[in-house]
N, C-alpha and C positions, 0 to 999 in steps of 0.2 A: 264231130259229123261228117257224112260223107260231103264231097265236093256239088253232089249233084243237089242235095237242100240247098246248100250256099248260094248257090247260084240260083234256087227257085225264090229263097228268101229275099237277097239282093234283086232281084227283076219285082216282087211283090214292093220292097220299098221304093224301087225307082218308078214305078208306075204310079204310086202314090204320090209323089212329091211333085212329079212332072203334071199331074191331073191338079195338083192343089195349087200351081208355080210357087213351089217351094223349092230353096236351094238345094242339090245334090251335095251336102259336104263331106268331105273326106271322115272327118269325124264320125258321121253316123255312119257310115260303112264300117268304121274300124272297131265302133262300137258294136255292131249287129254281128261282122267276124267273130268278133272277141266271145261274145255272148254261145255263137256256134261251134265255138272250138271248143268252150268249158263245157265238164265230163258233169251232168247232175246239175243241182240246187248250188246258187251261190247269192251273195250278198251284194250290195253296191258297192263295198268298201273291198269287196275280192275282184269285181272286175275291175275297180280302178287300178287296184294292184298287177291286175292279168295284164291291164292295157298298158302301165308303167315300165313290167318287165319287159314288156316288146317295145319299148322305147317309143310309144306313144302318149303323149300326156293330155288330158282332156281334163276339163273344169266340171265339178262336181253338178254344178248346173247344167252342161251338154248331156253327161249322165243321165241325170233325170230327166231332162227333155225328152231325150233319146226314147228312155225307158217306157215314160209315158205312152211316146209313139206306137213305140213297137205291143205295147199290150192292146192299144186302141187296133192296131193291124191284127193281132192274133199271133204274132211272132212268139211273144213273150206271157209266160202266165207267171203272176204274180201269186205269194203263199204267206199270208198273215200267220204265221209260229208263234208258238206261246212266249218264246225268246227273242224273234228277232222277225225282222219281213224277208224271205228269200226269193229268189227269180230262178225261171229254169227256159231255156228254148221249147219252143214247142212244136214247131212247125211239124215233126214229121213223129213225135211222141205227143198225141194229145191226150189220151186217155189213161190215168194209172193210177196206181195206189201208192204211199210213202208211209215206212214204220218210222215213227220218232221215239227213240228213247226219251223217257221224261228225267232221267236219271244224267246221262252223259250229253244228252243232247244229238247224239249220231242220229242221221237220217239214210236211210237205204231205201231203194225202190223194193217195193212188192208183185211180186206175179200172182194173182189172184184171177184166175178165169172164171170164177163162179160170180164175181162182182160184175166181170165185163158182162157174160151172160145175161144178169139182171137188171142191169142198167140198159142194154139192148131191148130187153123186153120190157121195161117202164114205158109206161105212157104217159103223159103231163099233159094235164088240161090248160089250152091255152097257153104253151110254153113248146118251143120249136129246140131240143136241146141237142149239141151238137160236140161236147166234149166233158170231162169230168175228170175231177182229182179229189181222192180221198185218201183222207191221213188216218193212222191207225197210231195212237198213244199209247205206249207200255214202258216195258223193261227188255233192254237187249239181252241177248245170250252172255256179255262180257259183264254187265252189271249185276246178272242175278247171280253169275259164278262169286262174283266177289262179295255178293251181298251174304252169300250160301257162307263162302268161307270164314269170315267176319262171324257170323252166327253160330258157326263150327267150334271158334276160336275162343269167342267167348263163353261156349257151354264147357270145355274143357279147364278154360280157366276157374269158371266158378265149381266146377267138380272138383279141382284141385285144394281149391281156399274149403269147399265143404268138407273133405275128408282131412285137411288139416285142423280144422275145430272141432272135431267128433273126437 
């Protein structure tokens, strides 16, 4: 993420902590910085590994408590996927879609302008929408190619067996 976004999210955190008379701990800021340095979705384990790799040890409790705060401040979005829970920095990337392969678990971001336009036009009763995240589940091209190769090899093998028995 760019430095301007990092400054803004750090200021949002600082303002919240000061308004609520909470301590401004280096751990909270380190976790926030790490989140905004990671590209795309991540798990809590990956976040902990990222911090450890960058020589900043943080307890699991600190990670989870910080994440709960960042979600409340709308600086992070939590995604409960089929296999696990993933998180992502959302301050400058609020509305988007993800493609999730149900075979290999690969997750990638999808740009779908038609969805963006439809969501903008949508009128919801007694509800003010401000962000969305849409998940597409299916099979990625790599897994689809693997299935096609396996099927082709199986058909070739069956054809050879049939010719031998005739």
